C-alpha positions, 0 to 999 in steps of 0.5 A: 265431176270433182266435188269437195263436200267439206263434210258429208254430214247433213249434206247427204240428202242435198248431194243425192238430189244434185246427183239425181239432177246432174247424173254424172258418170263418175263423181270424185268427192273429197273431204268426206269427213264421215265413216258412216255407211253411205249409198247413192241410188244408181251408183257404185261407191268406192271409198278410202277413209282417213285412218289416223285422225278425224276428217278427210277421206275420199270417195268415188261414185261410179254410175251403175253399168260402167265397167271398171276395176279398182286400181292401186298405183305403184307409188302411194305415200303413207297416209295418202287418201287415194282412190283410182279406178280403170274405166274399161271401154267397150274395146277393152281399153282402159282410162284411169280416173283418180281422186286424192 
């Protein structure tokens, strides 16, 4: 699932309810716009906040029990907010999922 939250701020509780109902395996969230700590029940969280100015930022929620590893692509432009993971299947093959 891909979601542009346009600022997590006051939307965290509503977003948590959405996750509880829809239960996506992986949820990529753009425009997080907060540096506060966050947790979501049943999910591991990876995030990359905007470094030099307000706003932006990305995070990825991966359902607990899904095996994955954080992946850093070889080519990343300076300042790009990016998260990439390799999801590891039972046969140990990998599928890359990214949010930019």
